[in-house]
mmCIF file of the protein (N, C-alpha, C, O) and its ligand, coordinates in Angstrom:
data_MODEL
# 
_entry.id   MODEL 
# 
loop_
_entity.id 
_entity.type 
_entity.pdbx_number_of_molecules 
1 polymer     1 
2 non-polymer 1 
# 
_entity_poly.entity_id                      1 
_entity_poly.type                           'polypeptide(L)' 
_entity_poly.nstd_linkage                   no 
_entity_poly.nstd_monomer                   no 
_entity_poly.pdbx_seq_one_letter_code       MPDRIVTCRMTNRHGNRCTAEAIDPNGEVLICIRHYVAVCRTVREAQARVARTAT 
_entity_poly.pdbx_seq_one_letter_code_can   MPDRIVTCRMTNRHGNRCTAEAIDPNGEVLICIRHYVAVCRTVREAQARVARTAT 
_entity_poly.pdbx_strand_id                 A 
# 
loop_
_entity_poly_seq.entity_id 
_entity_poly_seq.num 
_entity_poly_seq.mon_id 
_entity_poly_seq.hetero 
1 1  MET n 
1 2  PRO n 
1 3  ASP n 
1 4  ARG n 
1 5  ILE n 
1 6  VAL n 
1 7  THR n 
1 8  CYS n 
1 9  ARG n 
1 10 MET n 
1 11 THR n 
1 12 ASN n 
1 13 ARG n 
1 14 HIS n 
1 15 GLY n 
1 16 ASN n 
1 17 ARG n 
1 18 CYS n 
1 19 THR n 
1 20 ALA n 
1 21 GLU n 
1 22 ALA n 
1 23 ILE n 
1 24 ASP n 
1 25 PRO n 
1 26 ASN n 
1 27 GLY n 
1 28 GLU n 
1 29 VAL n 
1 30 LEU n 
1 31 ILE n 
1 32 CYS n 
1 33 ILE n 
1 34 ARG n 
1 35 HIS n 
1 36 TYR n 
1 37 VAL n 
1 38 ALA n 
1 39 VAL n 
1 40 CYS n 
1 41 ARG n 
1 42 THR n 
1 43 VAL n 
1 44 ARG n 
1 45 GLU n 
1 46 ALA n 
1 47 GLN n 
1 48 ALA n 
1 49 ARG n 
1 50 VAL n 
1 51 ALA n 
1 52 ARG n 
1 53 THR n 
1 54 ALA n 
1 55 THR n 
# 
loop_
_struct_asym.id 
_struct_asym.entity_id 
A 1 
B 2 
# 
loop_
_chem_comp.id 
_chem_comp.type 
_chem_comp.mon_nstd_flag 
ALA 'L-peptide linking' y 
ARG 'L-peptide linking' y 
ASN 'L-peptide linking' y 
ASP 'L-peptide linking' y 
CYS 'L-peptide linking' y 
GLN 'L-peptide linking' y 
GLU 'L-peptide linking' y 
GLY 'peptide linking'   y 
HIS 'L-peptide linking' y 
ILE 'L-peptide linking' y 
LEU 'L-peptide linking' y 
MET 'L-peptide linking' y 
PRO 'L-peptide linking' y 
THR 'L-peptide linking' y 
TYR 'L-peptide linking' y 
VAL 'L-peptide linking' y 
ZN  non-polymer         . 
# 
_pdbx_entity_nonpoly.entity_id   2 
_pdbx_entity_nonpoly.name        ? 
_pdbx_entity_nonpoly.comp_id     ZN 
# 
_pdbx_nonpoly_scheme.asym_id         B 
_pdbx_nonpoly_scheme.entity_id       2 
_pdbx_nonpoly_scheme.mon_id          ZN 
_pdbx_nonpoly_scheme.ndb_seq_num     1 
_pdbx_nonpoly_scheme.pdb_seq_num     101 
_pdbx_nonpoly_scheme.auth_seq_num    101 
_pdbx_nonpoly_scheme.pdb_mon_id      ZN 
_pdbx_nonpoly_scheme.auth_mon_id     ZN 
_pdbx_nonpoly_scheme.pdb_strand_id   A 
_pdbx_nonpoly_scheme.pdb_ins_code    . 
# 
loop_
_atom_site.group_PDB 
_atom_site.id 
_atom_site.type_symbol 
_atom_site.label_atom_id 
_atom_site.label_alt_id 
_atom_site.label_comp_id 
_atom_site.label_asym_id 
_atom_site.label_entity_id 
_atom_site.label_seq_id 
_atom_site.pdbx_PDB_ins_code 
_atom_site.Cartn_x 
_atom_site.Cartn_y 
_atom_site.Cartn_z 
_atom_site.occupancy 
_atom_site.B_iso_or_equiv 
_atom_site.pdbx_formal_charge 
_atom_site.auth_seq_id 
_atom_site.auth_comp_id 
_atom_site.auth_asym_id 
_atom_site.auth_atom_id 
_atom_site.pdbx_PDB_model_num 
ATOM   1   N  N  . MET A 1 1  ? 10.230 -1.218 -18.416 1.00 0.00 ? 1   MET A N  1 
ATOM   2   C  CA . MET A 1 1  ? 9.925  -1.029 -16.967 1.00 0.00 ? 1   MET A CA 1 
ATOM   3   C  C  . MET A 1 1  ? 10.268 -2.377 -16.172 1.00 0.00 ? 1   MET A C  1 
ATOM   4   O  O  . MET A 1 1  ? 9.702  -3.433 -16.455 1.00 0.00 ? 1   MET A O  1 
ATOM   5   N  N  . PRO A 1 2  ? 11.169 -2.281 -15.224 1.00 0.00 ? 2   PRO A N  1 
ATOM   6   C  CA . PRO A 1 2  ? 11.361 -3.529 -14.294 1.00 0.00 ? 2   PRO A CA 1 
ATOM   7   C  C  . PRO A 1 2  ? 10.054 -3.990 -13.811 1.00 0.00 ? 2   PRO A C  1 
ATOM   8   O  O  . PRO A 1 2  ? 9.244  -3.146 -13.430 1.00 0.00 ? 2   PRO A O  1 
ATOM   9   N  N  . ASP A 1 3  ? 9.759  -5.254 -13.786 1.00 0.00 ? 3   ASP A N  1 
ATOM   10  C  CA . ASP A 1 3  ? 8.433  -5.609 -13.032 1.00 0.00 ? 3   ASP A CA 1 
ATOM   11  C  C  . ASP A 1 3  ? 8.715  -6.150 -11.654 1.00 0.00 ? 3   ASP A C  1 
ATOM   12  O  O  . ASP A 1 3  ? 7.794  -6.618 -10.985 1.00 0.00 ? 3   ASP A O  1 
ATOM   13  N  N  . ARG A 1 4  ? 10.036 -6.102 -11.173 1.00 0.00 ? 4   ARG A N  1 
ATOM   14  C  CA . ARG A 1 4  ? 10.211 -6.481 -9.873  1.00 0.00 ? 4   ARG A CA 1 
ATOM   15  C  C  . ARG A 1 4  ? 10.013 -5.138 -8.905  1.00 0.00 ? 4   ARG A C  1 
ATOM   16  O  O  . ARG A 1 4  ? 10.267 -3.990 -9.268  1.00 0.00 ? 4   ARG A O  1 
ATOM   17  N  N  . ILE A 1 5  ? 9.525  -5.511 -7.645  1.00 0.00 ? 5   ILE A N  1 
ATOM   18  C  CA . ILE A 1 5  ? 9.208  -4.471 -6.674  1.00 0.00 ? 5   ILE A CA 1 
ATOM   19  C  C  . ILE A 1 5  ? 10.477 -3.797 -6.246  1.00 0.00 ? 5   ILE A C  1 
ATOM   20  O  O  . ILE A 1 5  ? 11.437 -4.428 -5.806  1.00 0.00 ? 5   ILE A O  1 
ATOM   21  N  N  . VAL A 1 6  ? 10.449 -2.452 -6.393  1.00 0.00 ? 6   VAL A N  1 
ATOM   22  C  CA . VAL A 1 6  ? 11.611 -1.730 -5.626  1.00 0.00 ? 6   VAL A CA 1 
ATOM   23  C  C  . VAL A 1 6  ? 11.263 -1.414 -4.298  1.00 0.00 ? 6   VAL A C  1 
ATOM   24  O  O  . VAL A 1 6  ? 10.274 -0.753 -3.979  1.00 0.00 ? 6   VAL A O  1 
ATOM   25  N  N  . THR A 1 7  ? 12.186 -1.954 -3.445  1.00 0.00 ? 7   THR A N  1 
ATOM   26  C  CA . THR A 1 7  ? 11.981 -1.846 -2.024  1.00 0.00 ? 7   THR A CA 1 
ATOM   27  C  C  . THR A 1 7  ? 12.664 -0.711 -1.250  1.00 0.00 ? 7   THR A C  1 
ATOM   28  O  O  . THR A 1 7  ? 13.598 -0.120 -1.793  1.00 0.00 ? 7   THR A O  1 
ATOM   29  N  N  . CYS A 1 8  ? 12.292 -0.394 -0.114  1.00 0.00 ? 8   CYS A N  1 
ATOM   30  C  CA . CYS A 1 8  ? 12.739 0.662  0.690   1.00 0.00 ? 8   CYS A CA 1 
ATOM   31  C  C  . CYS A 1 8  ? 14.253 0.391  1.036   1.00 0.00 ? 8   CYS A C  1 
ATOM   32  O  O  . CYS A 1 8  ? 14.638 -0.747 1.305   1.00 0.00 ? 8   CYS A O  1 
ATOM   33  N  N  . ARG A 1 9  ? 15.081 1.457  1.020   1.00 0.00 ? 9   ARG A N  1 
ATOM   34  C  CA . ARG A 1 9  ? 16.416 1.469  1.217   1.00 0.00 ? 9   ARG A CA 1 
ATOM   35  C  C  . ARG A 1 9  ? 16.927 1.600  2.760   1.00 0.00 ? 9   ARG A C  1 
ATOM   36  O  O  . ARG A 1 9  ? 18.106 1.526  3.106   1.00 0.00 ? 9   ARG A O  1 
ATOM   37  N  N  . MET A 1 10 ? 15.983 1.777  3.487   1.00 0.00 ? 10  MET A N  1 
ATOM   38  C  CA . MET A 1 10 ? 16.309 2.129  4.930   1.00 0.00 ? 10  MET A CA 1 
ATOM   39  C  C  . MET A 1 10 ? 16.627 0.676  5.557   1.00 0.00 ? 10  MET A C  1 
ATOM   40  O  O  . MET A 1 10 ? 16.191 -0.388 5.119   1.00 0.00 ? 10  MET A O  1 
ATOM   41  N  N  . THR A 1 11 ? 17.481 0.848  6.679   1.00 0.00 ? 11  THR A N  1 
ATOM   42  C  CA . THR A 1 11 ? 17.787 -0.442 7.463   1.00 0.00 ? 11  THR A CA 1 
ATOM   43  C  C  . THR A 1 11 ? 17.332 -0.228 8.898   1.00 0.00 ? 11  THR A C  1 
ATOM   44  O  O  . THR A 1 11 ? 17.264 0.900  9.386   1.00 0.00 ? 11  THR A O  1 
ATOM   45  N  N  . ASN A 1 12 ? 17.051 -1.237 9.501   1.00 0.00 ? 12  ASN A N  1 
ATOM   46  C  CA . ASN A 1 12 ? 16.595 -1.150 10.984  1.00 0.00 ? 12  ASN A CA 1 
ATOM   47  C  C  . ASN A 1 12 ? 17.816 -1.042 11.907  1.00 0.00 ? 12  ASN A C  1 
ATOM   48  O  O  . ASN A 1 12 ? 18.916 -0.907 11.370  1.00 0.00 ? 12  ASN A O  1 
ATOM   49  N  N  . ARG A 1 13 ? 17.735 -1.083 13.127  1.00 0.00 ? 13  ARG A N  1 
ATOM   50  C  CA . ARG A 1 13 ? 18.795 -0.850 14.044  1.00 0.00 ? 13  ARG A CA 1 
ATOM   51  C  C  . ARG A 1 13 ? 19.641 -2.016 14.037  1.00 0.00 ? 13  ARG A C  1 
ATOM   52  O  O  . ARG A 1 13 ? 20.718 -1.881 14.618  1.00 0.00 ? 13  ARG A O  1 
ATOM   53  N  N  . HIS A 1 14 ? 19.388 -3.145 13.501  1.00 0.00 ? 14  HIS A N  1 
ATOM   54  C  CA . HIS A 1 14 ? 20.169 -4.353 13.436  1.00 0.00 ? 14  HIS A CA 1 
ATOM   55  C  C  . HIS A 1 14 ? 20.942 -4.338 11.970  1.00 0.00 ? 14  HIS A C  1 
ATOM   56  O  O  . HIS A 1 14 ? 21.715 -5.242 11.654  1.00 0.00 ? 14  HIS A O  1 
ATOM   57  N  N  . GLY A 1 15 ? 20.677 -3.325 11.200  1.00 0.00 ? 15  GLY A N  1 
ATOM   58  C  CA . GLY A 1 15 ? 21.337 -3.283 9.894   1.00 0.00 ? 15  GLY A CA 1 
ATOM   59  C  C  . GLY A 1 15 ? 20.637 -4.146 8.786   1.00 0.00 ? 15  GLY A C  1 
ATOM   60  O  O  . GLY A 1 15 ? 21.174 -4.393 7.706   1.00 0.00 ? 15  GLY A O  1 
ATOM   61  N  N  . ASN A 1 16 ? 19.430 -4.567 9.140   1.00 0.00 ? 16  ASN A N  1 
ATOM   62  C  CA . ASN A 1 16 ? 18.647 -5.331 8.128   1.00 0.00 ? 16  ASN A CA 1 
ATOM   63  C  C  . ASN A 1 16 ? 17.828 -4.381 7.236   1.00 0.00 ? 16  ASN A C  1 
ATOM   64  O  O  . ASN A 1 16 ? 17.160 -3.452 7.689   1.00 0.00 ? 16  ASN A O  1 
ATOM   65  N  N  . ARG A 1 17 ? 17.937 -4.701 5.879   1.00 0.00 ? 17  ARG A N  1 
ATOM   66  C  CA . ARG A 1 17 ? 17.224 -3.884 4.987   1.00 0.00 ? 17  ARG A CA 1 
ATOM   67  C  C  . ARG A 1 17 ? 15.781 -3.963 5.203   1.00 0.00 ? 17  ARG A C  1 
ATOM   68  O  O  . ARG A 1 17 ? 15.301 -5.040 5.555   1.00 0.00 ? 17  ARG A O  1 
ATOM   69  N  N  . CYS A 1 18 ? 14.999 -2.883 5.022   1.00 0.00 ? 18  CYS A N  1 
ATOM   70  C  CA . CYS A 1 18 ? 13.608 -2.910 5.109   1.00 0.00 ? 18  CYS A CA 1 
ATOM   71  C  C  . CYS A 1 18 ? 13.012 -3.504 3.794   1.00 0.00 ? 18  CYS A C  1 
ATOM   72  O  O  . CYS A 1 18 ? 13.443 -3.190 2.685   1.00 0.00 ? 18  CYS A O  1 
ATOM   73  N  N  . THR A 1 19 ? 12.002 -4.375 3.993   1.00 0.00 ? 19  THR A N  1 
ATOM   74  C  CA . THR A 1 19 ? 11.475 -5.067 2.799   1.00 0.00 ? 19  THR A CA 1 
ATOM   75  C  C  . THR A 1 19 ? 10.286 -4.529 2.271   1.00 0.00 ? 19  THR A C  1 
ATOM   76  O  O  . THR A 1 19 ? 9.763  -5.103 1.316   1.00 0.00 ? 19  THR A O  1 
ATOM   77  N  N  . ALA A 1 20 ? 9.692  -3.339 2.830   1.00 0.00 ? 20  ALA A N  1 
ATOM   78  C  CA . ALA A 1 20 ? 8.691  -2.792 2.318   1.00 0.00 ? 20  ALA A CA 1 
ATOM   79  C  C  . ALA A 1 20 ? 8.809  -2.109 0.973   1.00 0.00 ? 20  ALA A C  1 
ATOM   80  O  O  . ALA A 1 20 ? 9.912  -1.667 0.654   1.00 0.00 ? 20  ALA A O  1 
ATOM   81  N  N  . GLU A 1 21 ? 7.807  -1.983 0.174   1.00 0.00 ? 21  GLU A N  1 
ATOM   82  C  CA . GLU A 1 21 ? 7.892  -1.423 -1.276  1.00 0.00 ? 21  GLU A CA 1 
ATOM   83  C  C  . GLU A 1 21 ? 7.942  0.138  -1.022  1.00 0.00 ? 21  GLU A C  1 
ATOM   84  O  O  . GLU A 1 21 ? 7.240  0.785  -0.244  1.00 0.00 ? 21  GLU A O  1 
ATOM   85  N  N  . ALA A 1 22 ? 8.981  0.604  -1.898  1.00 0.00 ? 22  ALA A N  1 
ATOM   86  C  CA . ALA A 1 22 ? 9.222  2.129  -2.006  1.00 0.00 ? 22  ALA A CA 1 
ATOM   87  C  C  . ALA A 1 22 ? 7.995  2.809  -2.424  1.00 0.00 ? 22  ALA A C  1 
ATOM   88  O  O  . ALA A 1 22 ? 7.203  2.261  -3.192  1.00 0.00 ? 22  ALA A O  1 
ATOM   89  N  N  . ILE A 1 23 ? 7.795  4.059  -1.917  1.00 0.00 ? 23  ILE A N  1 
ATOM   90  C  CA . ILE A 1 23 ? 6.550  4.781  -2.470  1.00 0.00 ? 23  ILE A CA 1 
ATOM   91  C  C  . ILE A 1 23 ? 6.686  5.136  -3.814  1.00 0.00 ? 23  ILE A C  1 
ATOM   92  O  O  . ILE A 1 23 ? 5.713  4.998  -4.556  1.00 0.00 ? 23  ILE A O  1 
ATOM   93  N  N  . ASP A 1 24 ? 7.879  5.629  -4.296  1.00 0.00 ? 24  ASP A N  1 
ATOM   94  C  CA . ASP A 1 24 ? 8.028  5.861  -5.686  1.00 0.00 ? 24  ASP A CA 1 
ATOM   95  C  C  . ASP A 1 24 ? 9.337  5.089  -6.183  1.00 0.00 ? 24  ASP A C  1 
ATOM   96  O  O  . ASP A 1 24 ? 10.456 5.409  -5.782  1.00 0.00 ? 24  ASP A O  1 
ATOM   97  N  N  . PRO A 1 25 ? 9.121  4.098  -7.043  1.00 0.00 ? 25  PRO A N  1 
ATOM   98  C  CA . PRO A 1 25 ? 10.285 3.353  -7.405  1.00 0.00 ? 25  PRO A CA 1 
ATOM   99  C  C  . PRO A 1 25 ? 11.299 4.215  -8.327  1.00 0.00 ? 25  PRO A C  1 
ATOM   100 O  O  . PRO A 1 25 ? 12.488 3.905  -8.406  1.00 0.00 ? 25  PRO A O  1 
ATOM   101 N  N  . ASN A 1 26 ? 10.800 5.212  -8.951  1.00 0.00 ? 26  ASN A N  1 
ATOM   102 C  CA . ASN A 1 26 ? 11.669 6.134  -9.706  1.00 0.00 ? 26  ASN A CA 1 
ATOM   103 C  C  . ASN A 1 26 ? 11.947 7.414  -8.906  1.00 0.00 ? 26  ASN A C  1 
ATOM   104 O  O  . ASN A 1 26 ? 12.493 8.373  -9.452  1.00 0.00 ? 26  ASN A O  1 
ATOM   105 N  N  . GLY A 1 27 ? 11.631 7.433  -7.805  1.00 0.00 ? 27  GLY A N  1 
ATOM   106 C  CA . GLY A 1 27 ? 11.821 8.671  -7.041  1.00 0.00 ? 27  GLY A CA 1 
ATOM   107 C  C  . GLY A 1 27 ? 13.386 8.885  -6.637  1.00 0.00 ? 27  GLY A C  1 
ATOM   108 O  O  . GLY A 1 27 ? 14.240 8.009  -6.775  1.00 0.00 ? 27  GLY A O  1 
ATOM   109 N  N  . GLU A 1 28 ? 13.607 10.084 -6.157  1.00 0.00 ? 28  GLU A N  1 
ATOM   110 C  CA . GLU A 1 28 ? 14.835 10.563 -5.711  1.00 0.00 ? 28  GLU A CA 1 
ATOM   111 C  C  . GLU A 1 28 ? 15.315 9.691  -4.438  1.00 0.00 ? 28  GLU A C  1 
ATOM   112 O  O  . GLU A 1 28 ? 16.444 9.225  -4.287  1.00 0.00 ? 28  GLU A O  1 
ATOM   113 N  N  . VAL A 1 29 ? 14.229 9.568  -3.558  1.00 0.00 ? 29  VAL A N  1 
ATOM   114 C  CA . VAL A 1 29 ? 14.521 8.772  -2.384  1.00 0.00 ? 29  VAL A CA 1 
ATOM   115 C  C  . VAL A 1 29 ? 13.657 7.546  -2.311  1.00 0.00 ? 29  VAL A C  1 
ATOM   116 O  O  . VAL A 1 29 ? 12.436 7.603  -2.456  1.00 0.00 ? 29  VAL A O  1 
ATOM   117 N  N  . LEU A 1 30 ? 14.374 6.346  -2.063  1.00 0.00 ? 30  LEU A N  1 
ATOM   118 C  CA . LEU A 1 30 ? 13.543 5.162  -2.056  1.00 0.00 ? 30  LEU A CA 1 
ATOM   119 C  C  . LEU A 1 30 ? 13.344 4.698  -0.656  1.00 0.00 ? 30  LEU A C  1 
ATOM   120 O  O  . LEU A 1 30 ? 14.158 4.011  -0.039  1.00 0.00 ? 30  LEU A O  1 
ATOM   121 N  N  . ILE A 1 31 ? 12.147 5.142  -0.179  1.00 0.00 ? 31  ILE A N  1 
ATOM   122 C  CA . ILE A 1 31 ? 11.715 4.752  1.180   1.00 0.00 ? 31  ILE A CA 1 
ATOM   123 C  C  . ILE A 1 31 ? 10.221 4.347  1.027   1.00 0.00 ? 31  ILE A C  1 
ATOM   124 O  O  . ILE A 1 31 ? 9.521  4.706  0.080   1.00 0.00 ? 31  ILE A O  1 
ATOM   125 N  N  . CYS A 1 32 ? 9.824  3.597  2.007   1.00 0.00 ? 32  CYS A N  1 
ATOM   126 C  CA . CYS A 1 32 ? 8.425  3.068  2.241   1.00 0.00 ? 32  CYS A CA 1 
ATOM   127 C  C  . CYS A 1 32 ? 7.660  4.158  3.069   1.00 0.00 ? 32  CYS A C  1 
ATOM   128 O  O  . CYS A 1 32 ? 8.334  4.973  3.699   1.00 0.00 ? 32  CYS A O  1 
ATOM   129 N  N  . ILE A 1 33 ? 6.347  4.218  3.103   1.00 0.00 ? 33  ILE A N  1 
ATOM   130 C  CA . ILE A 1 33 ? 5.426  5.054  3.671   1.00 0.00 ? 33  ILE A CA 1 
ATOM   131 C  C  . ILE A 1 33 ? 5.851  5.049  5.163   1.00 0.00 ? 33  ILE A C  1 
ATOM   132 O  O  . ILE A 1 33 ? 5.857  6.104  5.797   1.00 0.00 ? 33  ILE A O  1 
ATOM   133 N  N  . ARG A 1 34 ? 6.171  3.983  5.673   1.00 0.00 ? 34  ARG A N  1 
ATOM   134 C  CA . ARG A 1 34 ? 6.465  3.905  7.201   1.00 0.00 ? 34  ARG A CA 1 
ATOM   135 C  C  . ARG A 1 34 ? 7.758  4.623  7.593   1.00 0.00 ? 34  ARG A C  1 
ATOM   136 O  O  . ARG A 1 34 ? 7.901  5.257  8.639   1.00 0.00 ? 34  ARG A O  1 
ATOM   137 N  N  . HIS A 1 35 ? 8.662  4.460  6.665   1.00 0.00 ? 35  HIS A N  1 
ATOM   138 C  CA . HIS A 1 35 ? 9.937  5.247  6.921   1.00 0.00 ? 35  HIS A CA 1 
ATOM   139 C  C  . HIS A 1 35 ? 9.769  6.735  6.534   1.00 0.00 ? 35  HIS A C  1 
ATOM   140 O  O  . HIS A 1 35 ? 10.367 7.620  7.145   1.00 0.00 ? 35  HIS A O  1 
ATOM   141 N  N  . TYR A 1 36 ? 8.987  6.967  5.563   1.00 0.00 ? 36  TYR A N  1 
ATOM   142 C  CA . TYR A 1 36 ? 8.739  8.398  5.307   1.00 0.00 ? 36  TYR A CA 1 
ATOM   143 C  C  . TYR A 1 36 ? 8.139  9.073  6.458   1.00 0.00 ? 36  TYR A C  1 
ATOM   144 O  O  . TYR A 1 36 ? 8.506  10.222 6.702   1.00 0.00 ? 36  TYR A O  1 
ATOM   145 N  N  . VAL A 1 37 ? 7.228  8.483  7.226   1.00 0.00 ? 37  VAL A N  1 
ATOM   146 C  CA . VAL A 1 37 ? 6.612  9.098  8.340   1.00 0.00 ? 37  VAL A CA 1 
ATOM   147 C  C  . VAL A 1 37 ? 7.674  9.258  9.440   1.00 0.00 ? 37  VAL A C  1 
ATOM   148 O  O  . VAL A 1 37 ? 7.733  10.299 10.094  1.00 0.00 ? 37  VAL A O  1 
ATOM   149 N  N  . ALA A 1 38 ? 8.482  8.266  9.638   1.00 0.00 ? 38  ALA A N  1 
ATOM   150 C  CA . ALA A 1 38 ? 9.583  8.321  10.491  1.00 0.00 ? 38  ALA A CA 1 
ATOM   151 C  C  . ALA A 1 38 ? 10.563 9.335  10.329  1.00 0.00 ? 38  ALA A C  1 
ATOM   152 O  O  . ALA A 1 38 ? 11.056 9.941  11.281  1.00 0.00 ? 38  ALA A O  1 
ATOM   153 N  N  . VAL A 1 39 ? 10.904 9.564  8.928   1.00 0.00 ? 39  VAL A N  1 
ATOM   154 C  CA . VAL A 1 39 ? 11.820 10.655 8.622   1.00 0.00 ? 39  VAL A CA 1 
ATOM   155 C  C  . VAL A 1 39 ? 11.119 11.941 8.973   1.00 0.00 ? 39  VAL A C  1 
ATOM   156 O  O  . VAL A 1 39 ? 11.689 12.752 9.703   1.00 0.00 ? 39  VAL A O  1 
ATOM   157 N  N  . CYS A 1 40 ? 9.972  12.162 8.517   1.00 0.00 ? 40  CYS A N  1 
ATOM   158 C  CA . CYS A 1 40 ? 9.296  13.477 8.823   1.00 0.00 ? 40  CYS A CA 1 
ATOM   159 C  C  . CYS A 1 40 ? 9.181  13.779 10.345  1.00 0.00 ? 40  CYS A C  1 
ATOM   160 O  O  . CYS A 1 40 ? 9.400  14.904 10.795  1.00 0.00 ? 40  CYS A O  1 
ATOM   161 N  N  . ARG A 1 41 ? 8.824  12.710 11.116  1.00 0.00 ? 41  ARG A N  1 
ATOM   162 C  CA . ARG A 1 41 ? 8.813  12.814 12.584  1.00 0.00 ? 41  ARG A CA 1 
ATOM   163 C  C  . ARG A 1 41 ? 10.286 13.384 13.154  1.00 0.00 ? 41  ARG A C  1 
ATOM   164 O  O  . ARG A 1 41 ? 10.430 14.279 13.987  1.00 0.00 ? 41  ARG A O  1 
ATOM   165 N  N  . THR A 1 42 ? 11.229 12.701 12.548  1.00 0.00 ? 42  THR A N  1 
ATOM   166 C  CA . THR A 1 42 ? 12.724 13.030 13.042  1.00 0.00 ? 42  THR A CA 1 
ATOM   167 C  C  . THR A 1 42 ? 13.013 14.414 12.644  1.00 0.00 ? 42  THR A C  1 
ATOM   168 O  O  . THR A 1 42 ? 13.602 15.163 13.423  1.00 0.00 ? 42  THR A O  1 
ATOM   169 N  N  . VAL A 1 43 ? 12.615 14.817 11.419  1.00 0.00 ? 43  VAL A N  1 
ATOM   170 C  CA . VAL A 1 43 ? 12.941 16.226 10.968  1.00 0.00 ? 43  VAL A CA 1 
ATOM   171 C  C  . VAL A 1 43 ? 12.247 17.249 11.711  1.00 0.00 ? 43  VAL A C  1 
ATOM   172 O  O  . VAL A 1 43 ? 12.773 18.335 11.952  1.00 0.00 ? 43  VAL A O  1 
ATOM   173 N  N  . ARG A 1 44 ? 11.041 16.928 12.094  1.00 0.00 ? 44  ARG A N  1 
ATOM   174 C  CA . ARG A 1 44 ? 10.164 17.853 12.934  1.00 0.00 ? 44  ARG A CA 1 
ATOM   175 C  C  . ARG A 1 44 ? 10.735 18.071 14.442  1.00 0.00 ? 44  ARG A C  1 
ATOM   176 O  O  . ARG A 1 44 ? 10.753 19.148 15.037  1.00 0.00 ? 44  ARG A O  1 
ATOM   177 N  N  . GLU A 1 45 ? 11.196 16.823 14.928  1.00 0.00 ? 45  GLU A N  1 
ATOM   178 C  CA . GLU A 1 45 ? 11.793 16.951 16.310  1.00 0.00 ? 45  GLU A CA 1 
ATOM   179 C  C  . GLU A 1 45 ? 13.044 17.649 16.219  1.00 0.00 ? 45  GLU A C  1 
ATOM   180 O  O  . GLU A 1 45 ? 13.322 18.473 17.091  1.00 0.00 ? 45  GLU A O  1 
ATOM   181 N  N  . ALA A 1 46 ? 13.822 17.426 15.283  1.00 0.00 ? 46  ALA A N  1 
ATOM   182 C  CA . ALA A 1 46 ? 15.115 18.175 15.102  1.00 0.00 ? 46  ALA A CA 1 
ATOM   183 C  C  . ALA A 1 46 ? 14.986 19.667 14.868  1.00 0.00 ? 46  ALA A C  1 
ATOM   184 O  O  . ALA A 1 46 ? 15.768 20.479 15.363  1.00 0.00 ? 46  ALA A O  1 
ATOM   185 N  N  . GLN A 1 47 ? 14.040 19.966 14.149  1.00 0.00 ? 47  GLN A N  1 
ATOM   186 C  CA . GLN A 1 47 ? 13.832 21.413 13.864  1.00 0.00 ? 47  GLN A CA 1 
ATOM   187 C  C  . GLN A 1 47 ? 13.269 22.054 15.190  1.00 0.00 ? 47  GLN A C  1 
ATOM   188 O  O  . GLN A 1 47 ? 13.674 23.183 15.465  1.00 0.00 ? 47  GLN A O  1 
ATOM   189 N  N  . ALA A 1 48 ? 12.389 21.447 16.023  1.00 0.00 ? 48  ALA A N  1 
ATOM   190 C  CA . ALA A 1 48 ? 11.888 21.820 17.171  1.00 0.00 ? 48  ALA A CA 1 
ATOM   191 C  C  . ALA A 1 48 ? 13.093 22.130 18.134  1.00 0.00 ? 48  ALA A C  1 
ATOM   192 O  O  . ALA A 1 48 ? 13.175 23.152 18.816  1.00 0.00 ? 48  ALA A O  1 
ATOM   193 N  N  . ARG A 1 49 ? 13.975 21.158 18.099  1.00 0.00 ? 49  ARG A N  1 
ATOM   194 C  CA . ARG A 1 49 ? 15.163 21.251 19.058  1.00 0.00 ? 49  ARG A CA 1 
ATOM   195 C  C  . ARG A 1 49 ? 16.053 22.497 18.768  1.00 0.00 ? 49  ARG A C  1 
ATOM   196 O  O  . ARG A 1 49 ? 16.570 23.203 19.634  1.00 0.00 ? 49  ARG A O  1 
ATOM   197 N  N  . VAL A 1 50 ? 16.162 22.672 17.338  1.00 0.00 ? 50  VAL A N  1 
ATOM   198 C  CA . VAL A 1 50 ? 17.032 23.860 16.894  1.00 0.00 ? 50  VAL A CA 1 
ATOM   199 C  C  . VAL A 1 50 ? 16.305 25.142 17.304  1.00 0.00 ? 50  VAL A C  1 
ATOM   200 O  O  . VAL A 1 50 ? 16.943 26.119 17.697  1.00 0.00 ? 50  VAL A O  1 
ATOM   201 N  N  . ALA A 1 51 ? 14.995 25.142 17.214  1.00 0.00 ? 51  ALA A N  1 
ATOM   202 C  CA . ALA A 1 51 ? 14.266 26.379 17.458  1.00 0.00 ? 51  ALA A CA 1 
ATOM   203 C  C  . ALA A 1 51 ? 14.407 26.703 19.029  1.00 0.00 ? 51  ALA A C  1 
ATOM   204 O  O  . ALA A 1 51 ? 14.508 27.861 19.436  1.00 0.00 ? 51  ALA A O  1 
ATOM   205 N  N  . ARG A 1 52 ? 14.405 25.724 19.765  1.00 0.00 ? 52  ARG A N  1 
ATOM   206 C  CA . ARG A 1 52 ? 14.497 25.895 21.163  1.00 0.00 ? 52  ARG A CA 1 
ATOM   207 C  C  . ARG A 1 52 ? 15.815 26.375 21.643  1.00 0.00 ? 52  ARG A C  1 
ATOM   208 O  O  . ARG A 1 52 ? 15.859 27.147 22.601  1.00 0.00 ? 52  ARG A O  1 
ATOM   209 N  N  . THR A 1 53 ? 16.945 25.953 21.018  1.00 0.00 ? 53  THR A N  1 
ATOM   210 C  CA . THR A 1 53 ? 18.168 26.354 21.329  1.00 0.00 ? 53  THR A CA 1 
ATOM   211 C  C  . THR A 1 53 ? 18.503 27.709 20.701  1.00 0.00 ? 53  THR A C  1 
ATOM   212 O  O  . THR A 1 53 ? 19.341 28.455 21.207  1.00 0.00 ? 53  THR A O  1 
ATOM   213 N  N  . ALA A 1 54 ? 17.881 27.984 19.673  1.00 0.00 ? 54  ALA A N  1 
ATOM   214 C  CA . ALA A 1 54 ? 18.096 29.314 18.975  1.00 0.00 ? 54  ALA A CA 1 
ATOM   215 C  C  . ALA A 1 54 ? 17.645 30.567 19.700  1.00 0.00 ? 54  ALA A C  1 
ATOM   216 O  O  . ALA A 1 54 ? 18.166 31.669 19.529  1.00 0.00 ? 54  ALA A O  1 
ATOM   217 N  N  . THR A 1 55 ? 16.586 30.301 20.563  1.00 0.00 ? 55  THR A N  1 
ATOM   218 C  CA . THR A 1 55 ? 15.894 31.365 21.156  1.00 0.00 ? 55  THR A CA 1 
ATOM   219 C  C  . THR A 1 55 ? 16.368 31.605 22.595  1.00 0.00 ? 55  THR A C  1 
ATOM   220 O  O  . THR A 1 55 ? 15.866 32.505 23.268  1.00 0.00 ? 55  THR A O  1 
HETATM 221 ZN ZN . ZN  B 2 .  ? 11.074 1.108  4.973   1.00 0.00 2 101 ZN  A ZN 1 
# 
């Protein structure tokens, strides 16, 4: 097991890598809890937009 911390793979709007620790270092997606919340919010908003245009 590597003892160094696996960090989030997301970048901010300036292209700088996020330095927060990934939720699951062995997970399929390496993101921190903050970016996980941001992704969830983005998906929810996108789905709401699709639902609005579909009806
Ligand atoms: Zn992050």
